[in-house]
C-alpha positions as CSV (number, residue, x, y, z in Angstrom):
1,M,22.0,2.8,5.3
2,M,21.4,5.8,5.5
3,G,17.8,8.0,4.2
4,A,14.0,8.9,5.4
5,E,13.1,7.0,8.7
6,V,9.4,6.3,7.5
7,L,9.0,4.8,4.4
8,G,5.8,5.8,2.7
9,I,4.9,3.7,-0.3
10,S,1.1,3.7,-2.5
11,G,0.5,0.9,-5.2
12,S,-2.9,3.5,-6.2
13,P,-1.8,5.1,-10.3
14,I,-4.3,8.5,-9.9
15,K,-2.8,10.9,-9.2
16,N,-2.5,12.3,-5.3
17,S,-5.5,9.5,-4.5
18,N,-7.8,8.6,-1.1
19,T,-4.6,5.5,-0.9
20,D,-2.0,8.4,-1.7
21,R,-3.3,11.0,1.0
22,L,-3.9,7.7,3.4
23,V,-0.8,7.0,3.5
24,R,1.0,10.3,4.0
25,A,-1.5,10.8,7.1
26,I,-0.1,8.5,8.4
27,L,3.4,9.5,8.0
28,A,2.8,13.0,9.1
29,E,1.4,11.6,12.3
30,T,4.8,10.0,13.4
31,G,7.1,13.0,14.3
32,C,9.3,11.0,12.7
33,E,11.4,12.0,9.1
34,T,10.3,10.4,5.8
35,E,10.0,9.8,2.2
36,F,6.3,9.2,-0.1
37,V,7.4,6.7,-2.9
38,K,4.2,6.5,-6.3
39,L,5.0,2.9,-7.8
40,S,3.5,4.0,-10.7
41,D,5.9,6.5,-11.6
42,I,9.5,4.1,-11.0
43,M,9.5,0.8,-13.0
44,V,8.7,-2.1,-10.2
45,R,8.9,-5.0,-12.5
46,P,7.6,-9.3,-11.1
47,C,9.8,-11.5,-9.7
48,T,11.6,-13.4,-12.9
49,G,12.2,-16.6,-10.1
50,C,15.8,-16.3,-11.2
51,K,17.3,-17.3,-7.9
52,G,20.0,-14.9,-8.6
53,C,19.4,-12.8,-5.0
54,V,19.9,-15.8,-3.0
55,P,23.8,-15.3,-2.9
56,D,23.4,-12.1,-1.6
57,N,20.1,-10.6,-1.6
58,V,20.5,-8.3,-4.4
59,C,17.6,-8.3,-6.7
60,K,19.3,-8.8,-10.8
61,V,16.3,-7.9,-12.2
62,E,17.0,-4.2,-13.7
63,D,14.7,-1.8,-12.9
64,D,14.4,0.8,-10.5
65,F,13.9,-1.7,-7.8
66,P,17.5,-2.1,-6.5
67,V,17.4,2.0,-5.4
68,L,14.0,1.5,-4.1
69,S,15.7,-1.6,-2.0
70,A,17.7,0.5,-0.1
71,K,15.1,3.0,0.6
72,I,13.2,-0.3,1.4
73,Q,16.1,-1.3,3.5
74,G,17.4,2.1,5.3
75,A,13.2,2.7,7.2
76,R,13.0,1.5,10.5
77,A,9.0,1.9,9.2
78,L,7.3,1.2,6.1
79,V,2.9,2.2,5.5
80,L,2.4,0.2,2.4
81,G,-0.4,1.9,0.3
82,A,-2.7,-0.7,-2.4
83,Y,-6.0,-0.9,-3.2
84,T,-8.3,-4.2,-5.0
85,P,-8.6,-3.5,-9.0
86,Y,-10.8,-6.4,-10.3
87,G,-10.7,-7.9,-7.4
88,Q,-7.0,-8.1,-6.4
89,I,-4.1,-6.8,-5.4
90,D,-3.5,-3.7,-7.8
91,A,-0.1,-5.5,-10.3
92,F,2.4,-3.2,-8.5
93,T,1.7,-3.9,-5.0
94,K,2.6,-6.6,-6.3
95,A,5.3,-7.0,-8.5
96,L,6.4,-5.1,-5.1
97,L,5.7,-7.8,-2.1
98,E,7.6,-10.0,-5.2
99,R,10.2,-8.9,-5.2
100,F,10.5,-8.1,-1.1
101,W,12.2,-12.2,-2.2
102,S,15.8,-10.7,-2.6
103,L,16.0,-9.6,1.3
104,R,14.1,-13.3,3.2
105,H,17.6,-14.9,2.0
106,V,19.4,-16.3,4.9
107,T,19.7,-13.1,6.6
108,N,15.8,-11.2,6.2
109,R,17.1,-8.2,5.8
110,L,13.2,-7.0,6.2
111,R,12.7,-8.5,10.2
112,G,11.6,-6.2,12.7
113,K,10.6,-3.2,10.8
114,L,7.7,-1.8,11.6
115,C,4.8,-2.0,9.4
116,A,1.5,-0.4,8.8
117,T,-1.3,-1.6,5.4
118,V,-3.6,0.9,3.4
119,L,-6.3,-1.0,1.5
120,T,-8.9,0.9,-0.6
121,S,-11.7,-1.4,-1.9
122,L,-14.7,-1.1,-3.4
123,M,-16.5,-4.7,-1.5
124,P,-15.3,-6.2,1.8
125,G,-15.6,-8.7,0.6
126,M,-12.6,-7.9,-1.9
127,A,-10.5,-6.6,1.0
128,G,-11.7,-9.0,3.7
129,P,-8.9,-11.8,2.2
130,I,-6.3,-9.6,0.6
131,N,-5.8,-7.6,4.5
132,Q,-5.3,-11.1,5.2
133,A,-2.7,-12.3,2.8
134,L,-1.2,-8.3,3.2
135,A,-0.6,-9.5,6.9
136,M,0.9,-12.9,6.3
137,E,3.1,-11.2,3.8
138,I,4.3,-9.4,6.0
139,V,4.3,-11.0,9.7
140,N,5.1,-15.2,8.3
141,Y,7.8,-14.4,5.3
142,E,9.6,-11.3,5.6
143,E,9.0,-10.9,9.8
144,M,8.0,-7.2,9.9
145,V,5.7,-6.5,13.1
146,L,2.4,-5.7,12.0
147,L,1.1,-1.9,13.9
148,G,-2.8,-1.5,11.2
149,Q,-4.2,-1.7,8.7
150,V,-7.0,-0.2,7.1
151,T,-9.7,0.0,5.0
152,V,-10.6,2.6,3.3
153,P,-14.4,2.5,0.6
154,G,-13.1,3.0,-3.0
155,N,-14.6,5.0,-5.8
156,L,-16.7,3.4,-8.8
157,P,-14.4,4.9,-11.5
158,C,-17.3,4.6,-14.0
159,L,-18.8,7.5,-12.0
160,S,-15.7,9.7,-13.2
161,C,-15.1,7.7,-16.5
162,G,-18.0,10.3,-18.6
163,R,-19.1,6.9,-20.7
164,G,-21.0,5.5,-16.8
165,D,-24.4,6.6,-17.7
166,D,-24.2,5.1,-22.0
167,C,-21.7,1.7,-20.9
168,R,-23.1,-1.7,-21.1
169,Q,-20.3,-2.9,-19.1
170,S,-21.3,0.1,-16.5
171,A,-21.3,-0.9,-12.9
172,V,-23.2,1.9,-11.8
173,P,-26.7,0.0,-11.6
174,L,-24.8,-3.4,-10.4
175,M,-23.6,-0.8,-7.8
176,Y,-26.5,1.7,-6.8
177,G,-29.3,0.2,-8.6
178,E,-31.1,0.2,-12.4
179,D,-32.1,3.6,-12.3
180,A,-29.3,5.2,-10.9
181,R,-26.9,8.3,-12.5
182,A,-23.1,9.3,-12.2
183,A,-23.8,12.3,-11.7
184,D,-25.9,11.5,-8.4
185,H,-23.1,9.8,-7.1
186,G,-19.6,11.8,-5.7
187,Y,-16.4,11.4,-4.6
188,S,-15.8,9.6,-1.7
189,R,-12.7,11.9,0.3
190,V,-11.5,9.9,2.7
191,E,-10.9,13.2,5.1
192,D,-14.2,13.1,5.5
193,M,-13.6,9.7,6.8
194,D,-13.6,10.0,10.2
195,E,-13.5,6.6,11.7
196,I,-11.3,5.8,9.1
197,W,-9.3,8.4,9.0
198,N,-8.5,9.0,13.0
199,Q,-7.7,5.4,12.4
200,A,-5.2,5.9,9.8
201,L,-3.7,8.9,12.4
202,E,-3.7,6.7,15.6
203,I,-1.5,4.3,13.7
204,G,1.2,6.2,12.9
205,R,1.4,7.8,16.0
206,L,1.7,4.7,17.3
207,M,4.6,4.4,14.9
208,G,6.4,7.2,16.0
209,E,6.2,6.6,18.9
210,T,7.7,3.2,19.1
211,L,10.6,4.4,16.8
212,K,11.1,7.0,19.8
213,G,10.7,4.3,22.4
214,P,13.2,2.0,23.2
215,Y,11.9,-0.6,20.2
216,Q,15.4,-1.5,18.9
217,L,15.6,-3.4,15.2
């Protein structure tokens, strides 16, 4: 299969989000041929449990996954980006992870691929368990090689929705105190988070060096 050597996939639906930009930064740092896919721009439904993929590792659900699956199988490394709405991994990424099941039977088409993850989360307590779950799927289920995981502090949607100061359900007081106003807290750019940005670039360099070295799938 031909295609990009390193494939970046983001489950964030926000245009040019922190998650997107950090995934792209890791891709650029590899020095390899790369491609970026935003899951909200295509249709990848959840697994239906039909088991039609068992004989041939080909999912029978009719959507955009077959094209994405070919890119995933053709890549030697993946960078997966996700975020944590409502304290869980986002639905776009979850659907993709479920569809990985079609590639696992008998031959395991993902075995040995390099992988890194980016997770954007408002609450550190949410990020830990989700990162652990991602690592379990990547390493234990898919048998990929996990090079690193980067966690990014998220931005509260209530700060930019336009109703963060008068909405009864606003999380601004919960996060910043009863007298907090949305205008007092600006958008946090991942590029300004030096430690996190540098950690991500180091993962990208490691991925590129590993792919260019004696490593073989």
